[in-house]
C-alpha angles and dihedrals in degrees: 000000000000090000091053091054091048091051091048092050092047093049091048093051091046091051091050091050091050091049091049090048091051092048092050093044094048091048089059096048104055116117121227117220108248095209135048125194113243116260092013108147110255123193119212120188116200120193112213109200097193130250115014093002091058093046091050094047094050090046089056092047090052092050096047086045109232108230110209091195087066100035095041096180126034123195116197114202114205134167130246113286095013099127090154093066093043091053093046092048091051091049091050091051090050089056089052091052089053093050101041130049090212108034096167118218139297141192135197115218124191122213130180118269115261090217129358123220110279091004115156115260087227093065097032094087091058094050090045091053090049090051091047092052094049091047088052090054091049092052093046092050094242097112115112090242096066126173117257121278112281094032113118112265094229121047110251093212134019117203121191144155098189162218128169098310089055090061091055093047096048095044090048090051091050091049092053092047092048092051092049092046090053098041102027089212113171095358131111091200115022093199091064114065137141126240094089110175131214122183118195115198115224119266087234090066104089107155107007135043122244120252092255089047092053090049095048100040093095093045110045123086092225129016113195124196128189100211126064091226090068096049120115098021118143137179093238141328115307095025125109119272129234113265124225107227101168124233110339101175124085 
């Protein structure tokens, strides 16, 4: 009887490892369309991680600069109680309206926090699962705060610099892409799919990656770092490396 339970546990763990391997492998093999028809609606999702993360993200968007005629709809993802990020996102969008005749549209969506400050590690898994589920609904277009009609159901690109909410968003995106890659449901070509992910490591990280960065390194499509000492890092052999992009903040 004990041997049967051991075999069951071993087979379950092996199956989970195989599933994780398939998810990671498939996330590295998707092709990105090289062309985009002019004036096609493009959906950009930006994760604002509150405080310094939000300030750094908006600084990078100002420096790029973000062209609203290319990214015609922007979704800003913030966490519950983060009025600072909501205010800053609205102010940034106002500046776009002043600079561009056609600034497209935007929305601000609130999701639960994955883990609150000083929250017990015993209850953190439950709040993280709740955050993950809501992020999954946002990416699938089933969240009550849906983008306007005509905006692509799935975000074409997800841009984040952490922290915990970013992990939930990226993993949710990878799960959706994995399911579509396996089933091919609703796609003419399963190898081409939206929900591309870019993680930008904080400028403050000079020699080591952040915790969220270490978690997401195997999952994101591109991992940008702002210091040469962090270039070329990878989760393990065969996975994509971090890319040195230089200073991205103003």
